[in-house]
LUMSEKOL-884159 format. One record per residue: residue number from 1; chain; residue in three letters; x, y, z of N, C-alpha, C, O, CB in turn. Coordinates in steps of 0.05 Angstrom, whole numbers, plus 5000, padded with zeros to 4 digits. Glycine has a CB too. Example, Ala and Ser with C-alpha at 12.3 -4.5 7.8 and 13.67 -1.06 7.14 Angstrom:
BEGIN
ATOM   nr  kette  rest   npx   npy   npz  capx  capy  capz   cpx   cpy   cpz   opx   opy   opz  cbpx  cbpy  cbpz
ATOM    1      A   ALA  5264  4886  5156  5246  4910  5156  5264  4934  5156  5285  4934  5169  5226  4911  5181
ATOM    2      A   SER  5257  4955  5142  5273  4979  5143  5258  5001  5157  5268  5023  5161  5282  4988  5114
//
This chain:
BEGIN
ATOM   nr  kette  rest   npx   npy   npz  capx  capy  capz   cpx   cpy   cpz   opx   opy   opz  cbpx  cbpy  cbpz
ATOM    1      A   MET  5016  4976  5000  5000  5000  5000  5017  5025  5000  5010  5045  4988  4981  5000  5024
ATOM    2      A   THR  5040  5024  5013  5058  5047  5013  5068  5053  4985  5070  5076  4977  5082  5043  5033
ATOM    3      A   LYS  5074  5031  4970  5083  5035  4942  5061  5048  4926  5066  5065  4909  5091  5009  4930
ATOM    4      A   THR  5036  5041  4930  5013  5052  4915  5010  5082  4922  5005  5098  4904  4987  5037  4922
ATOM    5      A   ILE  5013  5089  4947  5010  5117  4955  5033  5134  4943  5029  5156  4933  5010  5120  4986
ATOM    6      A   ILE  5058  5123  4944  5081  5137  4933  5077  5140  4903  5082  5162  4892  5107  5123  4940
ATOM    7      A   SER  5068  5119  4890  5064  5120  4861  5043  5141  4854  5046  5156  4835  5056  5093  4850
ATOM    8      A   ALA  5021  5141  4869  4999  5161  4864  5009  5189  4869  5002  5207  4854  4975  5154  4882
ATOM    9      A   ALA  5025  5193  4890  5036  5220  4896  5055  5229  4873  5054  5252  4865  5050  5220  4923
ATOM   10      A   LEU  5072  5211  4864  5090  5218  4842  5074  5224  4816  5081  5243  4802  5110  5195  4836
ATOM   11      A   ALA  5054  5209  4810  5037  5214  4787  5024  5242  4789  5023  5257  4770  5016  5192  4783
ATOM   12      A   ALA  5013  5248  4812  4999  5273  4816  5019  5296  4814  5013  5317  4802  4985  5274  4844
ATOM   13      A   ALA  5043  5293  4825  5063  5314  4823  5072  5318  4794  5076  5341  4786  5088  5307  4841
ATOM   14      A   SER  5074  5297  4779  5081  5299  4751  5060  5315  4735  5067  5331  4718  5085  5272  4738
ATOM   15      A   ILE  5035  5309  4740  5013  5323  4726  5013  5352  4733  5010  5369  4715  4986  5310  4733
ATOM   16      A   VAL  5017  5359  4759  5017  5387  4767  5041  5401  4754  5038  5424  4745  5018  5389  4798
ATOM   17      A   ALA  5064  5388  4753  5088  5401  4742  5085  5406  4712  5097  5425  4702  5113  5383  4747
ATOM   18      A   MET  5070  5389  4698  5066  5392  4669  5044  5411  4662  5041  5419  4639  5061  5365  4657
ATOM   19      A   ALA  5028  5419  4681  5005  5437  4675  5016  5464  4667  5035  5474  4679  4986  5440  4700
ATOM   20      A   PRO  5005  5476  4646  5015  5502  4638  5010  5524  4659  4989  5524  4672  5003  5511  4611
ATOM   21      A   ALA  5029  5541  4662  5026  5563  4681  5007  5583  4670  5007  5588  4645  5053  5576  4689
ATOM   22      A   ALA  4991  5595  4686  4971  5615  4677  4985  5642  4678  4989  5654  4699  4945  5615  4695
ATOM   23      A   HIS  4993  5652  4654  5006  5678  4652  4989  5696  4635  4978  5688  4614  5034  5676  4640
ATOM   24      A   ALA  4986  5720  4643  4972  5740  4627  4993  5753  4609  5016  5757  4617  4958  5762  4645
ATOM   25      A   PHE  4986  5760  4585  5004  5775  4567  4993  5802  4562  4969  5807  4563  5009  5759  4541
ATOM   26      A   ASP  5012  5820  4556  5004  5848  4552  5000  5856  4523  4989  5877  4518  5025  5866  4564
ATOM   27      A   GLY  5009  5840  4505  5006  5847  4477  5020  5827  4459  5032  5808  4468  5016  5875  4472
ATOM   28      A   THR  5018  5832  4434  5030  5816  4413  5046  5833  4395  5038  5855  4388  5008  5800  4397
ATOM   29      A   ILE  5069  5824  4387  5086  5838  4368  5086  5822  4342  5094  5798  4343  5115  5843  4379
ATOM   30      A   ASP  5078  5834  4320  5079  5821  4294  5104  5831  4280  5110  5855  4281  5053  5826  4278
ATOM   31      A   PHE  5117  5814  4266  5140  5822  4249  5132  5817  4220  5122  5795  4213  5166  5806  4257
ATOM   32      A   THR  5137  5837  4203  5131  5834  4175  5156  5839  4159  5174  5853  4168  5108  5852  4166
ATOM   33      A   GLY  5158  5828  4136  5181  5832  4119  5177  5817  4093  5155  5805  4089  5207  5823  4133
ATOM   34      A   SER  5196  5817  4077  5194  5802  4052  5222  5795  4042  5241  5809  4047  5179  5817  4030
ATOM   35      A   ILE  5224  5773  4029  5248  5764  4016  5243  5767  3986  5224  5755  3976  5257  5734  4024
ATOM   36      A   VAL  5259  5782  3973  5254  5787  3944  5276  5773  3928  5298  5769  3936  5253  5817  3938
ATOM   37      A   ALA  5268  5767  3903  5287  5753  3885  5303  5773  3869  5320  5764  3853  5271  5735  3868
ATOM   38      A   THR  5298  5799  3872  5312  5818  3856  5342  5818  3863  5349  5819  3886  5300  5846  3860
ATOM   39      A   THR  5358  5817  3843  5387  5820  3846  5397  5836  3823  5386  5836  3801  5401  5793  3848
ATOM   40      A   CYS  5419  5850  3827  5432  5866  3807  5462  5862  3809  5472  5854  3831  5424  5896  3809
ATOM   41      A   THR  5476  5867  3788  5505  5869  3789  5512  5897  3798  5503  5916  3786  5518  5862  3761
ATOM   42      A   ILE  5528  5899  3819  5536  5926  3829  5563  5934  3818  5582  5919  3820  5536  5925  3861
ATOM   43      A   ASN  5564  5958  3807  5588  5970  3798  5592  5996  3812  5578  6016  3806  5588  5974  3766
ATOM   44      A   GLY  5611  5997  3830  5615  6021  3846  5640  6035  3837  5661  6023  3835  5616  6015  3875
ATOM   45      A   GLY  5638  6061  3832  5662  6076  3824  5675  6065  3799  5700  6068  3796  5682  6076  3846
ATOM   46      A   GLY  5660  6053  3781  5671  6043  3756  5683  6015  3759  5694  6005  3740  5691  6062  3746
ATOM   47      A   SER  5681  6003  3782  5692  5976  3786  5671  5959  3800  5647  5962  3796  5718  5976  3802
ATOM   48      A   ALA  5680  5940  3815  5662  5921  3828  5648  5933  3852  5648  5957  3856  5677  5896  3837
ATOM   49      A   ASN  5635  5916  3869  5619  5925  3891  5637  5936  3914  5626  5951  3931  5602  5903  3902
ATOM   50      A   ASN  5662  5929  3916  5681  5941  3935  5698  5961  3920  5711  5953  3900  5698  5919  3949
ATOM   51      A   PHE  5698  5986  3928  5713  6006  3914  5722  6028  3932  5714  6029  3955  5696  6018  3891
ATOM   52      A   THR  5739  6046  3922  5750  6068  3937  5741  6095  3925  5741  6098  3901  5781  6067  3938
ATOM   53      A   VAL  5733  6113  3943  5727  6141  3934  5750  6158  3945  5755  6159  3969  5699  6151  3946
ATOM   54      A   ALA  5765  6170  3927  5788  6186  3934  5780  6215  3938  5775  6229  3919  5811  6184  3913
ATOM   55      A   LEU  5779  6224  3963  5773  6252  3969  5799  6268  3965  5821  6258  3969  5762  6256  3998
ATOM   56      A   PRO  5797  6293  3956  5821  6309  3951  5834  6318  3977  5820  6320  3997  5815  6333  3933
ATOM   57      A   PRO  5860  6323  3977  5873  6334  4000  5862  6363  4005  5860  6378  3986  5904  6334  3998
ATOM   58      A   VAL  5856  6370  4030  5848  6397  4036  5863  6407  4060  5873  6391  4076  5817  6398  4042
ATOM   59      A   SER  5866  6433  4062  5880  6446  4083  5864  6445  4109  5839  6446  4108  5888  6475  4076
ATOM   60      A   THR  5877  6444  4132  5863  6446  4157  5849  6473  4159  5829  6476  4174  5883  6442  4181
ATOM   61      A   ASP  5859  6493  4145  5846  6520  4145  5818  6519  4135  5801  6534  4143  5863  6540  4129
ATOM   62      A   ALA  5813  6500  4116  5786  6498  4104  5766  6486  4124  5742  6487  4119  5787  6481  4079
ATOM   63      A   LEU  5775  6475  4146  5758  6460  4164  5759  6471  4193  5752  6457  4212  5764  6431  4164
ATOM   64      A   LYS  5768  6496  4196  5771  6507  4223  5745  6511  4238  5743  6506  4262  5786  6533  4222
ATOM   65      A   ALA  5724  6520  4224  5699  6526  4237  5682  6500  4240  5682  6483  4222  5682  6546  4220
ATOM   66      A   ALA  5670  6497  4263  5653  6474  4268  5631  6472  4247  5618  6492  4240  5639  6476  4296
ATOM   67      A   GLY  5628  6448  4236  5607  6444  4215  5616  6451  4187  5601  6446  4168  5583  6460  4222
ATOM   68      A   SER  5640  6462  4184  5649  6468  4157  5655  6442  4142  5662  6422  4154  5674  6486  4158
ATOM   69      A   THR  5653  6444  4115  5657  6421  4098  5676  6428  4076  5680  6451  4070  5630  6411  4086
ATOM   70      A   ALA  5689  6408  4065  5708  6412  4043  5712  6386  4029  5706  6364  4039  5735  6423  4054
ATOM   71      A   GLY  5721  6388  4004  5728  6364  3988  5705  6347  3979  5708  6323  3975  5746  6347  4005
ATOM   72      A   ARG  5682  6359  3974  5659  6344  3965  5666  6329  3939  5675  6341  3920  5634  6362  3960
ATOM   73      A   THR  5661  6302  3940  5669  6285  3918  5646  6267  3910  5635  6253  3927  5694  6268  3925
ATOM   74      A   PRO  5638  6267  3885  5616  6250  3876  5625  6220  3873  5648  6215  3867  5604  6260  3850
ATOM   75      A   PHE  5606  6202  3878  5610  6174  3871  5583  6162  3865  5562  6172  3872  5624  6159  3895
ATOM   76      A   GLN  5584  6139  3851  5560  6126  3841  5560  6097  3848  5581  6084  3849  5556  6130  3811
ATOM   77      A   LEU  5536  6086  3851  5532  6057  3851  5515  6052  3827  5491  6060  3825  5517  6047  3878
ATOM   78      A   LYS  5526  6039  3807  5512  6032  3782  5504  6003  3784  5520  5985  3788  5529  6038  3757
ATOM   79      A   LEU  5478  5999  3779  5467  5971  3780  5460  5963  3751  5448  5979  3736  5442  5970  3798
ATOM   80      A   THR  5468  5939  3744  5461  5929  3717  5452  5900  3721  5454  5888  3742  5486  5930  3698
ATOM   81      A   ASN  5441  5889  3700  5432  5861  3699  5411  5855  3721  5411  5833  3732  5455  5842  3702
ATOM   82      A   CYS  5395  5875  3728  5375  5871  3749  5353  5852  3740  5342  5854  3718  5363  5898  3758
ATOM   83      A   GLN  5346  5833  3757  5324  5814  3752  5305  5814  3776  5315  5807  3797  5335  5786  3746
ATOM   84      A   PRO  5280  5821  3773  5268  5831  3749  5279  5858  3741  5293  5871  3756  5237  5833  3752
ATOM   85      A   ASP  5273  5866  3716  5286  5890  3705  5271  5916  3711  5278  5937  3700  5288  5887  3676
ATOM   86      A   THR  5251  5915  3729  5238  5940  3739  5235  5937  3769  5237  5916  3780  5210  5944  3724
ATOM   87      A   GLY  5229  5960  3781  5225  5960  3810  5239  5985  3822  5243  6005  3807  5236  5935  3824
ATOM   88      A   LYS  5245  5984  3847  5259  6006  3860  5281  5995  3878  5281  5972  3886  5239  6023  3878
ATOM   89      A   VAL  5301  6012  3882  5324  6003  3898  5335  6027  3914  5333  6050  3905  5346  5991  3880
ATOM   90      A   ALA  5345  6021  3938  5358  6042  3954  5383  6029  3967  5387  6005  3967  5338  6052  3977
ATOM   91      A   THR  5400  6046  3977  5425  6037  3990  5421  6041  4020  5413  6062  4029  5450  6053  3980
ATOM   92      A   PHE  5427  6020  4035  5427  6022  4065  5456  6021  4074  5470  6002  4069  5410  5998  4077
ATOM   93      A   PHE  5465  6042  4087  5492  6044  4097  5492  6033  4126  5480  6044  4144  5502  6074  4097
ATOM   94      A   GLU  5506  6010  4129  5505  5994  4153  5519  6008  4177  5537  6024  4173  5518  5967  4148
ATOM   95      A   SER  5510  6001  4201  5524  6010  4225  5549  5993  4228  5551  5971  4217  5506  6006  4250
ATOM   96      A   GLY  5569  6003  4242  5593  5988  4246  5613  6004  4262  5607  6026  4271  5606  5980  4219
ATOM   97      A   PRO  5637  5994  4266  5657  6007  4283  5667  6033  4272  5680  6048  4287  5680  5988  4288
ATOM   98      A   THR  5663  6039  4247  5673  6065  4236  5651  6086  4235  5657  6109  4226  5683  6060  4208
ATOM   99      A   ILE  5627  6080  4245  5605  6099  4244  5603  6114  4271  5601  6101  4292  5579  6085  4237
ATOM  100      A   ASN  5602  6140  4271  5596  6156  4294  5565  6157  4296  5553  6171  4280  5609  6185  4293
ATOM  101      A   THR  5554  6142  4314  5524  6140  4315  5511  6167  4323  5488  6171  4318  5516  6119  4335
ATOM  102      A   ALA  5526  6184  4336  5515  6211  4343  5513  6229  4319  5494  6245  4317  5533  6224  4364
ATOM  103      A   THR  5531  6226  4299  5531  6244  4276  5522  6230  4250  5513  6244  4232  5558  6256  4272
ATOM  104      A   GLY  5523  6204  4250  5517  6189  4225  5539  6191  4204  5535  6185  4181  5491  6199  4214
ATOM  105      A   ARG  5562  6201  4213  5585  6204  4194  5606  6182  4200  5604  6167  4219  5598  6232  4197
ATOM  106      A   LEU  5625  6180  4182  5646  6160  4184  5670  6172  4199  5680  6193  4192  5655  6151  4156
ATOM  107      A   MET  5678  6158  4220  5702  6167  4235  5727  6159  4220  5728  6138  4207  5702  6154  4264
ATOM  108      A   VAL  5747  6176  4220  5772  6170  4207  5788  6151  4224  5785  6150  4249  5788  6196  4200
ATOM  109      A   ASP  5805  6136  4211  5822  6116  4225  5839  6129  4246  5849  6151  4243  5839  6101  4205
ATOM  110      A   ALA  5842  6115  4268  5860  6124  4290  5888  6128  4280  5898  6113  4263  5859  6103  4314
ATOM  111      A   GLY  5901  6148  4291  5928  6154  4282  5930  6172  4258  5952  6180  4250  5943  6128  4276
ATOM  112      A   GLY  5907  6180  4247  5906  6198  4224  5897  6225  4232  5903  6235  4254  5888  6187  4203
ATOM  113      A   ALA  5883  6238  4214  5873  6265  4219  5855  6265  4243  5843  6244  4250  5858  6276  4194
ATOM  114      A   GLU  5853  6288  4257  5835  6290  4280  5817  6315  4276  5825  6334  4263  5851  6292  4306
ATOM  115      A   GLY  5794  6314  4289  5775  6336  4288  5758  6337  4262  5746  6357  4256  5790  6362  4290
ATOM  116      A   VAL  5758  6315  4248  5743  6314  4223  5732  6286  4219  5743  6266  4228  5762  6321  4199
ATOM  117      A   GLU  5709  6284  4205  5696  6259  4198  5689  6261  4168  5691  6282  4156  5671  6253  4215
ATOM  118      A   ILE  5681  6239  4157  5672  6238  4129  5642  6236  4129  5631  6217  4139  5686  6215  4113
ATOM  119      A   GLY  5629  6255  4116  5600  6255  4114  5591  6245  4087  5605  6249  4067  5589  6283  4119
ATOM  120      A   LEU  5569  6231  4086  5557  6222  4061  5532  6239  4055  5517  6246  4073  5549  6192  4063
ATOM  121      A   LEU  5528  6245  4030  5505  6260  4021  5490  6245  3999  5502  6230  3984  5513  6288  4011
ATOM  122      A   ASN  5463  6249  3998  5448  6237  3976  5450  6255  3952  5464  6275  3952  5418  6233  3985
ATOM  123      A   ASP  5435  6248  3931  5436  6264  3906  5424  6292  3908  5428  6308  3890  5422  6249  3884
ATOM  124      A   SER  5411  6298  3930  5400  6325  3935  5418  6340  3955  5410  6360  3966  5371  6323  3945
ATOM  125      A   PHE  5442  6329  3960  5461  6341  3978  5452  6342  4007  5459  6359  4023  5468  6369  3969
ATOM  126      A   GLN  5434  6323  4015  5424  6321  4042  5441  6300  4057  5448  6279  4045  5394  6314  4043
ATOM  127      A   HIS  5446  6305  4082  5462  6287  4099  5449  6260  4101  5425  6257  4105  5465  6299  4127
ATOM  128      A   ILE  5466  6239  4098  5457  6212  4102  5467  6203  4129  5491  6205  4135  5468  6192  4079
ATOM  129      A   ALA  5450  6194  4146  5457  6185  4173  5464  6155  4172  5448  6138  4178  5433  6190  4193
ATOM  130      A   ALA  5489  6150  4165  5498  6122  4163  5495  6108  4190  5500  6120  4211  5528  6121  4154
ATOM  131      A   GLY  5486  6084  4189  5482  6068  4214  5455  6072  4227  5448  6057  4245  5503  6075  4233
ATOM  132      A   ALA  5440  6092  4218  5413  6096  4229  5393  6076  4217  5400  6061  4199  5403  6126  4223
ATOM  133      A   ALA  5369  6075  4228  5349  6058  4217  5344  6065  4188  5348  6087  4180  5322  6060  4234
ATOM  134      A   TYR  5334  6045  4173  5331  6049  4144  5315  6074  4137  5324  6090  4121  5317  6025  4132
ATOM  135      A   ASN  5292  6078  4150  5276  6101  4143  5287  6128  4153  5278  6149  4145  5248  6098  4154
ATOM  136      A   ALA  5307  6127  4170  5319  6151  4181  5345  6159  4168  5357  6179  4175  5323  6148  4211
ATOM  137      A   GLN  5355  6143  4150  5381  6148  4138  5381  6172  4118  5402  6185  4116  5391  6124  4124
ATOM  138      A   ASN  5359  6177  4105  5358  6198  4085  5374  6190  4060  5384  6208  4046  5370  6224  4097
ATOM  139      A   SER  5375  6164  4055  5387  6155  4030  5367  6163  4008  5353  6182  4010  5393  6124  4030
ATOM  140      A   GLN  5367  6148  3986  5348  6154  3964  5338  6129  3952  5351  6108  3953  5362  6172  3943
ATOM  141      A   VAL  5315  6130  3940  5303  6108  3926  5302  6116  3897  5292  6137  3890  5274  6101  3937
ATOM  142      A   VAL  5312  6098  3880  5312  6103  3851  5298  6080  3837  5296  6058  3847  5340  6107  3840
ATOM  143      A   ASP  5288  6086  3813  5275  6066  3797  5295  6048  3782  5316  6058  3773  5256  6079  3776
ATOM  144      A   ILE  5289  6023  3781  5304  6005  3764  5289  6004  3737  5265  5997  3736  5306  5975  3776
ATOM  145      A   THR  5302  6012  3716  5289  6014  3690  5306  5999  3670  5331  6004  3668  5285  6044  3681
ATOM  146      A   GLY  5294  5981  3655  5310  5966  3635  5332  5950  3648  5353  5945  3635  5321  5984  3615
ATOM  147      A   GLY  5329  5942  3673  5349  5925  3686  5372  5941  3697  5393  5929  3703  5359  5905  3668
ATOM  148      A   ALA  5370  5968  3699  5392  5984  3708  5383  6007  3726  5360  6016  3724  5408  5995  3684
ATOM  149      A   ALA  5401  6016  3743  5395  6040  3760  5422  6052  3767  5442  6038  3769  5378  6032  3785
ATOM  150      A   THR  5422  6078  3772  5446  6092  3781  5438  6108  3806  5419  6124  3806  5457  6111  3759
ATOM  151      A   LEU  5453  6104  3827  5449  6119  3852  5473  6137  3856  5496  6128  3858  5446  6099  3877
ATOM  152      A   ASN  5468  6163  3857  5488  6184  3859  5491  6193  3888  5471  6199  3902  5482  6208  3841
ATOM  153      A   TYR  5516  6194  3897  5522  6202  3924  5546  6221  3925  5560  6224  3904  5527  6178  3943
ATOM  154      A   TYR  5551  6232  3948  5575  6249  3952  5587  6243  3979  5573  6235  3998  5567  6279  3950
ATOM  155      A   ALA  5613  6246  3981  5628  6244  4006  5643  6270  4010  5652  6282  3991  5647  6219  4006
ATOM  156      A   GLN  5645  6278  4035  5660  6303  4040  5671  6303  4069  5661  6288  4086  5641  6328  4037
ATOM  157      A   TYR  5692  6319  4073  5702  6322  4100  5684  6341  4115  5673  6360  4104  5732  6334  4099
ATOM  158      A   GLU  5679  6335  4141  5662  6352  4157  5677  6356  4184  5684  6338  4198  5634  6339  4162
ATOM  159      A   SER  5680  6382  4191  5694  6390  4215  5677  6384  4240  5653  6389  4240  5702  6419  4214
ATOM  160      A   LEU  5690  6374  4261  5677  6370  4286  5677  6394  4304  5664  6396  4325  5689  6346  4301
ATOM  161      A   GLY  5694  6414  4296  5696  6438  4313  5715  6434  4336  5717  6451  4354  5669  6446  4323
ATOM  162      A   THR  5730  6413  4336  5751  6408  4356  5778  6413  4343  5780  6420  4320  5749  6378  4367
ATOM  163      A   ALA  5799  6410  4359  5826  6415  4348  5831  6397  4324  5827  6373  4325  5847  6409  4370
ATOM  164      A   LEU  5841  6410  4303  5847  6395  4278  5876  6386  4278  5894  6400  4287  5842  6413  4254
ATOM  165      A   LYS  5880  6362  4268  5907  6352  4265  5908  6341  4236  5891  6325  4228  5914  6330  4286
ATOM  166      A   ALA  5929  6349  4222  5932  6339  4194  5940  6310  4195  5953  6300  4214  5954  6356  4179
ATOM  167      A   GLY  5933  6295  4174  5940  6267  4172  5921  6253  4153  5903  6265  4143  5940  6253  4199
ATOM  168      A   PRO  5925  6227  4149  5907  6212  4131  5879  6213  4142  5875  6211  4167  5917  6183  4128
ATOM  169      A   ALA  5859  6215  4125  5831  6215  4133  5817  6193  4118  5802  6197  4099  5817  6243  4126
ATOM  170      A   ASN  5822  6169  4127  5812  6144  4115  5790  6132  4132  5791  6133  4157  5834  6124  4110
ATOM  171      A   SER  5770  6121  4119  5749  6106  4133  5736  6087  4114  5744  6085  4091  5728  6126  4146
ATOM  172      A   ARG  5715  6075  4123  5700  6056  4105  5672  6052  4116  5667  6057  4140  5715  6029  4103
ATOM  173      A   VAL  5654  6043  4099  5627  6037  4107  5617  6013  4091  5624  6011  4067  5608  6062  4103
ATOM  174      A   GLN  5603  5996  4104  5590  5974  4089  5562  5982  4081  5549  5998  4095  5590  5948  4106
ATOM  175      A   TYR  5553  5971  4059  5527  5978  4049  5512  5954  4039  5524  5933  4032  5529  5999  4027
ATOM  176      A   THR  5486  5956  4038  5468  5935  4028  5449  5948  4009  5438  5969  4015  5454  5920  4052
ATOM  177      A   MET  5444  5935  3987  5423  5945  3968  5396  5934  3978  5393  5911  3983  5430  5936  3939
ATOM  178      A   SER  5377  5952  3980  5350  5945  3989  5331  5948  3965  5326  5970  3956  5341  5964  4013
ATOM  179      A   TYR  5321  5925  3956  5304  5924  3933  5275  5926  3942  5267  5913  3961  5308  5898  3916
ATOM  180      A   GLN  5259  5941  3927  5231  5945  3935  5213  5938  3911  5189  5939  3914  5225  5974  3943
//
């Protein structure tokens, strides 16, 4: 009889342990998105998807005032062989270790110039906040027509308003093409 009581107690404890806990929830979060089949061949700066934009050398005198800019240099991302051959595309400039999240600009490599960052501009010369959320970046959306699209951008030096030090002003940013 003791074995029967112990067995019954163990069975009851197992059932209670397996019963779902009664928890109230405060809401539901839905996630939406899409995976698209659109792809294009990326030609940046006249070459492949990895390329260099050479900003001109500028004097520290040109960047003495906080917020001053110099060396504005155009660059393009040219897309070809897009499938499907129509739609829309934008560039998303990724967050990373070279992005100043407070300014949305590219920090120059340590040991180089100081008091300056590299800013990105869209085709309307508006600041692109690299590393920000997609809708907050101020990038641009262009049409894919006939399987091709060209996205025009600019890079420039931007003064932080702190002590300037001459030196190399190199940085980098990763990007992703966002097809719509």
